[in-house]
N, C-alpha and C positions, 0 to 999 in steps of 0.2 A: 557143915556149918544144916545138912537134911532137908536141903531146896530140892523135891524135885517138881521137874513137868511133864505134859504128857504130852508124849508126840504119837502115838499110835494106839491101836484100842488093845487094851494091856500090855502098853508100854512106857515108861518111865524114866525119862535122862537126870539124872546126880547132877546137880550144878554145884560150881563152885564157884562165888563170884567173890573176885577178890579185894573189889573198891564199887559200890555198889553207889554210892555220890557221882560216878563220871555217869559217862552219856555215850562213850566209842564201848566193843564189845569187840572182842576175839573170839572167834570159839577150836576151842580145842578136842578136838575124837579121838580116843583113844581104844584100842581094843582088848581084847577078854585074855590075859587075866590083870592086866594093866590097871595104872589110877592116876588121878592127879602127878602122881610127883614124878611121873616119865616127863611132865611139862615144866620142873623142876628148874632148868636155864633158863630155860624159856621165859617163864612170870618172874623170873628176877634181873631180865633184861627192860620188862614192859617199862617199867616206874625212869628210866634212861630214855623216853622213844615217846613221856606224859601219855600214857595209855592206862597205867593203874601202878599200886600201890602191891608191894608182893609182903604178905603176910609175915 
C-alpha cells in the first residue's frame, strides 16, 4: 500500500490498512525480518468479528 507514519525521529512505520472505511483499529507489530504475512490467519478471522475485511 505504501502508507508510512512517523513514529519518532528518523523512524517511520509501514501501515497496512485492510479496510479504511471502518473505525475499529487493531495494531499488529512484528519483528525483523517479518512482515504483514505473519498475521495471515489473524487477518482472515477479523471479518468474522466485524472488525475488517481481508484482502
